[in-house]
N, C-alpha and C positions, 0 to 999 in steps of 0.2 A: 617597552613596546609602544608607549605613547610617542616617544621620540621617533620611532620608525614610522608610525602612522602619520605624524605631522610632516615628516620628510617626504613620504610617498605622496601625500595630498599636494604638496607644493611643487613636485617635480614629475607629475604623471606623464607628460608627453615624452620626455627624454628617457625615463625609465621604461616606458612601453616600447620605445625604439630599441633599447638595449636588450630587453627580455625577448622581443620578437626575433631579433637577429641571432641570439644564442640558440633559440628554438630552431631557427632556420638551418643552423649548422648541422643539425641531426641528419639532414638528407645526404651528407657526405661522410658520415661516421660509420665505422665498421659494424656496429650493432644493427644498423638498418640495411647496409649493403649485403650483409651476410644472409639476409632473408631471400635474396635473389640468386644465391650461389647455385642451388640445385638446378634451377631453370637455365642459368648461364652455362653450366657444364654440359647439359643436354643439347642446348642450342648450338654451341660452338664446338662440340665434341672434344672437350679438353678435360684433363684430370684435375683432381684437387691440387696436386703439386704444381701443375702448370698455371692454374688460376692463382695459386698463392704467390708464385714468382711474378706474375703479371701485376698482381695487387701490390706486392712489396715494391716493385719497380715504380709503379705509378705514385706510391706514397713517397719514395725517396726523391723522385724528380720534383714532386710538388714541394717537398721540403727545400730543395735547392732554389725553387722559384719564389718561395715565400718572402725572403728578405728583399728581393727586387720589387715584387708586387706590393709588399707592405710599405716600402719606402714612399710610394705615391700617397699613402695616407697622410703624410706630413707635408705634401705639396699642393694638394687640391682640396676644395671644399668637401666636407663630409657627405653632403647630399649627393654630389657627383660620384664620389668614390663608392658610397653605399649602393647606388643604382648600378654601377658597373659590376659589383660583386653579385648582386641579385640577378642581373641579366646573364652573367657568366654561369651561375648555378642553374638557372632555368635552361640555358642553351645546352648545358651538359646533361640535364635530365632528358631533354628532347633527343639528344644524340644517343643516349642509352636506349630510348624507346625505338629509335630508327636504326640502330646499329646493324649493318648488313655484312660486316666483315670484322674479323678479330681485331684489326688495327683501329677500327672505329670504336670498338669497345674499350681499347686501351686509352684512346684520347678522351672518351667519356669519363672513364674512371679517374684519369688525371685531373680533369676539370672538377669532378666531385670532391676528390681528395684535397685539391687546392682550396676549395671553398669551405670545406668542413671536415675536420678530423681530430682525433685525440679525445682523451677523457675530459679535457678542459677546453675543447674547441680550438685546437692549434691552427685550424684553417682560417681563411680570410674572414668568414662570417663571424666566428667567435672573437677573433682578434680585433676586428673593427668595432664590435660592441664594447669589449673590455677596454680598448684604448680610448674610445670616446668617453666612457665613464671616468677613467683615470685622468683624462685630459681636462674635462669640462667641469669636474667637481673638485672643490677644495676640502673644506672641513667634512663634507658628507661623502667623501670618496669611498670610504669603506662600506657604508650602507648601500651606495649606488652599485658598487661591484658585487656585493652579496646578493642584491635583488636581481641584478642582471644575470648572474650565474645560475639562477633558478631555471633559466630556459634550457639548460643542459639536461638535468634530471627530468624536467617536464617532457622533453622530447623522448627521452629513454622510456618514460612510463606510458606515454600515449601512442606513439607512432608504431611500435612493433605490432600491436594488435590491429591497428588500422591498415597497415601495409600488408600484413599477412592475410587479412580478410579481402583486401583489394586484389591481391595476387590470385586467391582462390576464386574470386568472382569474375574478374575480367582478364587475368593473365598478367605476366610480368611486363610486357611492352606497354600495354595500356596503363598499367600502374605508374610507370615512369612518365608516361605522357600526362597523367593527372598531376603528378608532382610538378612537372614543368609548368602546367597551366596555373595551378594554385600559386606557385612561386611568382609567376609573372603577373597574374591578374589580381591577386590578393596582397601578397607580401610587398611587392615593389611599391604600389601606391600607398599602402599603409605606412611603410617606413618613411616615405617622403613627407606624408602628412604629419607624422609624429615629429619630425625634425622641424617642420615649418612652425609648429605650435610650441616648440621648446623654448623659444625666446632667448637664446644665447648666441654669441658669435661663434659660427661653426667653421670659419676658415682657420686652418691650423697655424698659418703665419701670424694671425692676429689673436690667437686664442690665449686666454688666461683662465685658470680655474675660477669658478664662480665663487664670489663672496669670500675670497681668500684673504685673511688678515695677514699683515706683515708684522711678525712678532718683533718686539724691541731687541730681545737678546739675539735673534737671528741677524737683524740689521747691524747690531754692534759687532758681532763676530765677523760679518762680512767686511765691515769697514776696517777692521784690524788686519785683515788678510792682505797679502801683497797683490797688486794688480795682476789680473789674468790667472789667479790661482783657483778660481771657481768658474770653470767653463759651463755655466748654466746650472750649477748644482742646486737642487731643491725644486720647490714648486713654482718658482717665478715663471715669467714668460719665456726665459731662455731654455737651453737644454743641451745636453751632451750629444755629440754625434756618435755613430756606431764605433768609429775608430777610437774616439776618446774613451768610450766605455770599455773597449777591449784592452786599452792601455792602462785601465784603472785596476790595481791589485784587488780592490774590494770585490769587483765583479767575479774574479776567479776564486775568491774565498767563499762566495755565496752560491756559485754555480753548482757544486755537487748537491747541496741541499735542494736546489731548484729542480734538478733532474731526477733525484731519487724516487719521488712518488710515481711519476709516469713510468719510469723504467721498471720498477719492481711490480707495480700493480698490473701493467700490461702483461708481463711474463707469467704471473700467477693466474690471471684471468684466462689467458689463452690455454694454459695447461691445467685448468681446474679439474678436469676429469682424472688426470694423473694424480693430483693431490687427493681427490676423493678416494681413489683406489688405495693409495698409500695409507690413508687415515681410516679406511673402512667405512666411509660415508657413502650414502646413495646420491645419485645425480639429482633427484627431486629435492633432497635436502640442500644441496649446493645452490640449486635454482632459487629455492625459497630464501636462502641466506642473502641473496641480492636485495631483498626488501630492506634488510638491516643496512646494507651499503647505501641505498638510495635515501632512506630516512635520515641517517646520520649525516650524509653529505648535505642535505637541505638544511638541517638544523644548525650544523656548524658553519655553513656558509653565511646564514643569517646572523648568527651570534658573532662571528669573526668581524663582520662589518662594523658593528658598534665598538668592538675592542680596538680595531685599527684606528677608528676615528678618535678614540680616547687616548690610546697609548702610542700610536704610530706603527707603521708596518715594520720599521727597523727592529723594534722590540719584540714583535710577534714572530717574524719570519724564521729566526733560527730554530724554533721549536716545532715548526710545521711538519718535519718528517718523523717526529718522535712517535706519533700514533702508529706508524708503520712498524716500528720496533715492538710495540705492544702487541700488535697483531701477529707478528712473527713468533713472539714468545708464547702466545696462546696456542698457535698452530704446532709449536715444537713440544710443549709440555702437557697439553691437554688433548685427550682423545674423545671426550664426551661430545654429544651432539651440539651442546650449547657453544662449544668452541668455534664451530663453523659460523655461527652468527656473530660471535665475538670478534673473530679476526676480520670478517667482512665489514663489521661496524667500524673497526679501527681503520680499515682502508678508507671507508667513507668519511671518517673524521679528517684524515690526512688530506684527501682530495678537497673536502669542503673548506678547510683552512687555507691550503696552498692556492686554490683557485681564486680566492678573494684577495689574499695578501700579496701575491707576486706582482700583479699589475700596479698595485698601490706602492710597492717597494721601488719599482723602477721609476715611477713618477717622483717619489721622495728623493731618491738618490741622484737622478739624472735629469730632472725637469721634464717638461711636456712638449717642447718644440719638436723633438725628433722621437717622440714616444712610439709612434707607429713603427718606425724602422727598428727600434730596440725590441718592441714586443714581437714583431715577426721574426727577428733574428733569434730570440729565445724560443719562439714556436718551432723554428726550423731545427734548433738543437734538440728540443724535446721530441720531435718527430724522429730524428736520427736515433735518439736513445730508445724510443719505443720500437723502432725497427730492429735494433740490436738485441733488445731484451729477449724476444722469443727465440732467437738463434742461440744465444748463450745459455738460457735456461733449458731449451730443448736439447742441446748437445750434452749438457750436464746430466739431465735425466736419462738420455740414451746411454751415456757412459756409465750409468749406475751410481752416480754421486748420490749419497743418502740425502733425503729431504732435510734431515737435521743439519747437515753441513751447509746446505743452501740457506737455510734459515739463519744459521749462525753468521754466515757471510753478510746476509741482509742486515742483521742487527748491528754488526760491526760497521758496515757502511753508513748506517744511520748515525751511529755515534761519531764517526769521523766527520760526516757532513754537518752535524749540529755543532761540533766544536769549531770547525772552520767558520761557520756562519756567525758565531759569536763575535767575530771581528767587527760586526756592525755595532757592538756595544762599546767599542773603543771611541775616542774622540772623533767627531764627525767631520773634521777638516779633511777635504779631499787629499789623496796621496799623489795626485798628478797635477802638473801645470800645463797650461795650453792656452791658445787664443780663445777668446770668447766666440761662441757660435752666433750666427745671424748677422 
């Protein structure tokens, strides 16, 4: 704990920037947008199914735009990119407040989803914060990512009550107007001030992780490798491009484990009422079990940061989906009330670990120069997986597939994903050759 406190005291401006940006991503996430659904259905005379189709469409289009938009994170100064994201989020909130036609609502939802979405902030707000922490920190990268990730549960804990009260007090349109004003008047200048006081080089073309030591064994290994065999591998100033990453077999070995937590958790969260009915649990019990999810997510996010800094993300990542299997096993074998809290806590453990370790892993494997492009490419893939999950799980439940069979499939997928990700424990020499980037 003392190491965390020393680290925080020395890096307050940049950590405040990251924490604020992850909190800001909440304004585009499903848990907050869902509070406006009843008012939107009445205002635009649409059904739940029609709104669901619109929302899914906006989510998928935003996923397609993420790699392109995120690529600019690697080409312009962080201050300029951050301001663009905040202004885009504020404009989308104002567009929601003023939406006079269904197509305007669609555009507003697209902007909100592009800025913030997913359990780990797959939108631009969350990805900007996580990429900045992974890019500008070296030895303290894990702690920086874990502290920054606290903005996600902080938003989940505070904003629903505030927004629900605002809708009841002033209506849904004025509530979105207040979101736009707060984002523009408070968050935009605050983020810029935090970056100005951070005291690090914030242009991605010149960035190097802060205080990053060059280990003698790393330098010797690189000197022994043939020229061009390391296209920016590791934490140095170089970095792999997206095409080089896609050509690296290691990426495909770790991809299943990276996508499993958002895929399964989204599916089970969306159909939690069906799970409750099958287990004989009440909805208030399921709602209270989210406390276990939030608490374990925060605790494991903080704990994982120190572990990553000590042991490296490569060693930690393969086991990040394992808590999912523990949760599935509890849900399968135990009918008692405590199992609801147990499986939700297991989900929180998995999200807490993976949310911290994944950005650090990409930086370790592929360098930091093109980290924004890599991060947003992964975010787009995660969005697609979370869009597919409700469809597959929903059809399975409609078709009468037993819950036990779904849980067995989930446990099996975690086992396969973990075994494939253990490829990271093999010798770290890259498996592809190519020209150096930059």
